[in-house]
C-alpha positions in Angstrom: -4.5 15.9 66.2 -6.7 14.1 63.7 -5.1 11.5 61.8 -4.6 11.6 58.5 -5.6 8.2 56.8 -4.9 6.9 53.6 -7.4 6.3 50.9 -7.1 3.9 48.1 -7.4 6.3 46.0 -5.1 8.2 47.6 -2.3 5.4 46.9 -3.1 4.4 43.8 -2.3 8.0 42.7 0.3 8.2 44.9 2.2 5.1 43.1 1.5 6.0 39.3 2.6 9.6 40.1 6.2 7.4 41.5 5.7 5.5 38.4 5.5 8.9 35.8 8.5 10.7 37.8 10.7 8.0 37.3 9.9 7.6 33.9 11.0 11.4 33.8 13.8 10.5 35.1 14.5 7.9 33.3 14.2 10.1 29.5 12.1 7.1 29.0 10.7 9.9 25.8 14.1 9.6 24.9 14.2 5.2 25.0 11.0 5.2 23.1 12.7 7.5 20.8 15.7 5.4 20.1 13.6 2.2 19.5 11.2 3.7 17.3 13.9 4.4 14.8 15.0 0.3 15.2 11.3 -0.3 14.0 10.4 -0.9 9.8 6.8 -0.9 9.8 4.2 2.4 9.8 2.2 0.5 12.7 5.2 -0.8 14.8 6.2 2.8 15.7 2.8 3.0 17.2 3.2 0.3 19.4 6.3 1.8 20.5 4.5 4.8 21.2 2.1 3.3 23.5 4.8 1.4 25.5 5.2 1.3 28.8 7.2 -0.7 31.3 5.5 -3.7 33.2 5.8 -3.9 37.3 4.6 -7.7 37.3 7.6 -10.3 36.9 5.8 -13.2 34.9 5.1 -10.1 31.7 8.5 -8.7 31.9 9.9 -12.5 32.1 7.9 -12.6 28.6 8.8 -9.8 27.3 13.0 -11.1 28.4 12.0 -13.8 26.3 10.8 -12.0 23.1 13.6 -9.9 23.1 15.7 -12.5 23.5 14.8 -14.8 20.4 14.1 -11.4 18.3 18.1 -11.5 18.8 18.1 -15.2 17.9 16.8 -14.3 14.7 18.3 -11.5 14.0 21.9 -13.3 14.7 20.5 -16.1 12.2 19.2 -13.8 9.4 19.6 -10.6 7.7 16.1 -10.0 6.2 13.6 -9.8 9.4 12.8 -6.5 7.8 9.2 -4.6 6.5 11.2 -1.9 5.2 9.2 -0.2 2.1 5.7 -2.3 3.6 3.4 0.7 2.5 -0.2 2.0 4.7 -2.8 -0.6 2.8 -5.4 0.7 6.3 -6.8 2.9 4.0 -7.7 0.9 0.5 -8.9 -2.5 2.8 -11.2 -0.8 4.8 -12.7 0.8 1.1 -12.8 -2.8 -0.4 -14.6 -3.7 2.7 -16.9 -1.4 2.0 -18.0 -2.6 -1.3 -15.0 0.3 -2.7 -13.7 -0.3 -5.4 -9.5 0.1 -5.5 -6.7 1.1 -8.3 -4.4 -0.8 -9.6 -2.0 0.2 -7.8 -3.6 0.5 -4.4 -4.4 -3.5 -5.1 -0.8 -4.0 -5.8 0.0 -2.4 -2.9 -2.3 -4.6 -0.7 0.3 -7.7 -2.5 3.3 -6.4 -2.1 2.1 -6.3 1.8 1.2 -9.6 1.6 4.2 -11.1 0.2 6.5 -9.0 2.7 4.1 -10.2 5.8 4.6 -14.2 4.0 7.9 -13.6 4.3 8.2 -12.6 8.0 6.5 -15.3 8.7 7.8 -18.0 6.8 11.5 -17.0 8.3 10.0 -16.8 11.8 8.3 -20.5 11.1 11.1 -21.8 10.3 13.1 -21.0 13.3 10.4 -21.5 16.1 12.5 -24.6 17.3 14.1 -21.3 19.2 12.3 -19.1 19.2 8.6 -20.6 20.1 6.9 -17.1 21.3 8.0 -14.8 18.1 6.3 -18.6 16.2 3.0 -18.2 17.6 3.1 -14.8 16.9 3.5 -15.6 13.6 1.2 -18.5 12.6 -1.1 -15.2 13.3 0.1 -13.6 9.7 -2.5 -15.2 7.3 -1.3 -16.6 4.7 -2.8 -14.8 2.1 -0.3 -15.6 -0.9 -3.5 -17.3 -3.3 -4.9 -13.1 -3.6 -1.5 -11.8 -4.4 -0.9 -14.3 -7.2 -4.7 -12.8 -8.2 -3.6 -9.5 -8.3 -0.4 -9.5 -9.7 -1.5 -11.9 -12.3 -4.4 -9.2 -13.6 -2.4 -6.0 -12.4 0.7 -4.9 -14.4 3.7 -3.3 -12.3 2.5 0.4 -13.4 -1.1 -0.6 -11.9 -2.8 -1.1 -15.3 -5.1 -4.1 -16.0 -3.2 -6.2 -18.3 -4.9 -7.4 -21.6 -5.0 -11.6 -20.5 -6.7 -10.1 -17.0 -10.7 -11.6 -19.2 -10.5 -13.2 -22.5 -12.9 -10.5 -23.1 -10.2 -7.3 -22.1 -8.0 -8.8 -25.0 -10.0 -8.3 -27.7 -11.9 -5.3 -26.8 -8.4 -3.5 -26.7 -7.3 -5.0 -29.9 -10.4 -4.0 -31.5 -9.8 -0.4 -29.9 -6.6 0.5 -31.5 -7.7 -0.8 -34.4 -10.8 1.7 -34.2 -8.6 4.4 -33.5 -5.8 3.4 -36.1 -8.8 4.0 -38.5 -10.0 7.8 -36.8 -6.6 9.1 -37.5 -6.0 7.8 -40.2 -9.1 9.9 -41.5 -7.8 12.7 -39.9 -4.4 12.8 -41.4 -6.4 12.1 -44.7 -8.2 15.6 -43.7 -4.5 17.6 -42.8 -2.5 16.2 -45.9 -5.7 16.9 -48.6 -4.5 19.4 -50.8 -7.3 21.3 -51.3 -7.2 22.3 -47.9 -3.7 23.7 -48.1 -3.2 27.3 -45.9 -6.0 26.1 -44.0 -4.8 23.7 -41.3 -3.2 25.6 -39.0 -1.3 22.7 -37.8 -0.5 19.4 -38.9 -1.1 17.3 -35.7 -4.2 15.5 -34.5 -5.4 16.9 -31.5 -7.5 15.7 -28.3 -10.6 17.6 -26.8 -12.8 15.9 -24.6 -13.2 12.6 -26.0 -12.6 13.8 -29.6 -9.7 13.7 -31.8 -9.8 17.3 -33.9 -8.1 18.6 -36.6 -6.3 22.6 -36.2 -8.3 24.8 -38.6 -8.0 28.3 -39.1 -10.2 30.3 -37.0 -11.5 32.8 -40.4 -11.6 30.0 -43.5 -14.0 27.4 -40.9 -16.1 26.6 -43.4 -13.7 24.8 -45.2 -13.9 22.3 -43.0 -17.2 21.3 -42.0 -17.1 19.8 -38.7 -18.2 20.4 -35.5 -16.0 22.6 -32.8 -14.9 21.4 -29.8 -12.7 24.2 -29.1 -10.6 27.7 -30.1 -7.7 28.4 -29.3 -6.6 31.9 -26.6 -6.2 34.3 -29.8 -9.3 32.4 -31.1 -7.3 32.4 -34.2 -7.2 28.6 -34.3 -10.7 25.9 -34.3 -10.1 22.3 -33.1 -12.9 20.9 -34.9 -14.0 17.4 -36.0 -15.1 16.8 -39.8 -18.1 15.7 -40.6 -16.2 13.0 -42.2 -15.0 11.4 -39.2 -17.4 11.5 -36.6 -19.2 8.4 -37.1 -14.8 6.5 -36.5 -14.4 8.5 -33.7 -18.0 7.1 -32.0 -17.5 3.8 -32.7 -14.1 3.9 -31.3 -15.1 5.9 -28.2 -17.9 3.3 -27.8 -15.0 0.9 -28.0 -12.7 2.8 -25.5 -15.5 2.7 -23.3 -16.9 -0.7 -22.7 -12.8 -1.6 -22.4 -13.2 0.9 -19.3 -15.9 -1.1 -18.1 -14.0 -4.2 -18.2 -11.7 -3.6 -16.8 -13.9 -1.6 -13.5 -15.4 -4.7 -13.7 -12.0 -6.3 -13.4 -10.9 -4.1 -10.3 -14.1 -4.1 -8.5 -13.8 -8.2 -8.4 -10.5 -8.3 -7.2 -10.9 -5.3 -4.5 -14.7 -8.0 -3.5 -11.9 -10.6 -3.1 -10.0 -8.1 -0.9 -13.1 -6.7 1.1 -13.6 -10.4 2.1 -10.5 -10.9 3.5 -10.2 -8.0 5.3 -10.2 -9.0 8.2 -7.6 -11.8 7.6 -5.5 -8.5 6.4 -6.0 -6.8 9.6 -5.0 -10.0 11.6 -1.7 -9.9 9.8 -1.1 -6.5 9.7 -1.5 -6.9 13.3 0.7 -9.4 14.3 3.5 -8.0 12.1 3.3 -5.2 13.8 4.2 -6.7 17.1 6.7 -9.2 15.7 8.1 -6.1 14.3 7.9 -4.3 17.7 10.2 -7.0 19.2 12.5 -7.2 16.4 13.1 -3.4 17.2 14.4 -4.4 20.9 16.2 -6.7 20.2 18.4 -4.4 17.5 18.3 -1.5 20.5 19.1 -4.2 22.7 22.2 -5.1 20.6 23.1 -1.4 19.3 24.2 -1.2 23.5 25.4 -4.3 23.5 23.3 -5.5 26.1 23.6 -9.4 27.4 21.4 -11.2 26.1 17.9 -11.5 28.2 18.0 -15.2 28.1 21.7 -15.5 28.6 21.1 -13.5 32.1 18.4 -15.4 33.3 20.1 -19.0 32.5 23.3 -17.4 34.4 21.5 -16.0 37.6 19.3 -19.6 37.7 23.6 -22.0 38.2 24.1 -19.0 40.3 21.1 -19.5 42.1 21.6 -23.6 42.4 25.2 -22.5 43.9 
């Protein structure tokens, strides 16, 4: 009878099978699901999904110490959360490649930086009793200057503020003045007594990037100008009177200058964010790890589990006795 010889590959396969089967019996997927519900950051959920048990005593002891430190932090601070932080990975990646971010995307970057910095500060303040988490928190880079730059140049609604550059404020005042001139001229056309019954509606409309008036199509010859559009029925034409073309041109030229200046501001700030993309990415990773550990602590407390550190101390005391 031939004796079967165990191979290293066979032993590894058997060990892997036993571990996977054990996780099924422990309903490990349910544990992951419960833990993911305790996270407050989108990237932390990914860490939970990739989580696997450790079978090395040193690693287990570190993991238990992290959870214990996190429980300590949760007991002294109720504001250890990254809730509301949106995914800025794609904007940061685009800025690193030279892309121009929108005002709202830049505000999201600033908001994320502020949240990371807040978490970093809280953890480091208590790092004497949370040394492991303090080391992780120090990997969050202080980028408050970038956040300040963004918020000083982009309003909460995502628009670049007038004071972003000296030129932009001047241009916007000129745009408003030029717009007032052209709309006043168009209102004069609408109120012209000689055109009574010719103007279809006494409002100024916009077609493309031009300001126009509504004229009855069968009387269009009474208002010389450029036809930019017609109503669905064809009864109304949208005409830019020749008398206002130059005024509208001046307004549009200033608008384009303003848009170029705004684009320059967004391009400059985006370039700053792009130059710090690695620092931002490192901060995201560190914040994810902290939130993952804090989620473990939240789950531990929700299950009324004993503190790992206290359990270890009790075990040591008993061994000494």
